[in-house]
N, C-alpha and C positions, 0 to 999 in steps of 0.2 A: 598881705598879698603883694603890695607894692615892693616891700623889701625882698620878697622871694623873687619877683620879676627882675629886680635890679641885680640880685646875686646871679641869676641865670644869665642876664645880659653881660655881666662882667666875666663869667666863666666861659661862655661860648662865643661872645661877640655878636654884633648886630647882623652880620651876614649869615650866620648859622641859624638864627632864630626861625626863619620861615621853614627851613629844612627840618629842624627839630620839631616844630609844630605839626608839619605834614606827617612826619613819621609817627608822632604820638597819635594823631588822628587815625592813621591807618591801623595802628596797633589796637586802638580802642574799638574800631569797627570790626576787626578780626575777632577780638575778645567777645563782643556782643554776638557776632555771628556764630561762634563756637558755643556760646552759652545757650542760644536759642536752639541750635541743633541738638545739643545734649538734652535739653528739656524735652524736645520733641521725641527723642529716642526713649527717654524715661517714660513718657506718657504712653508710647506705643507698647512698651514692655508691660506696663501696668494693665493695659487693655488685654494683652495676650494672657497674662496671669489670671486675671479675673474671668 
């Protein structure tokens, strides 16, 4: 894990890390939101079919 962090630090530089972490956090949030929404739609469809 430390080696991975060091490689990212070398590739992007210290000034880009907060921006990179923020964008990764936003992407993760959007992914979870989309997953929950699709699961909700699937459950609704299952209720309609049954």
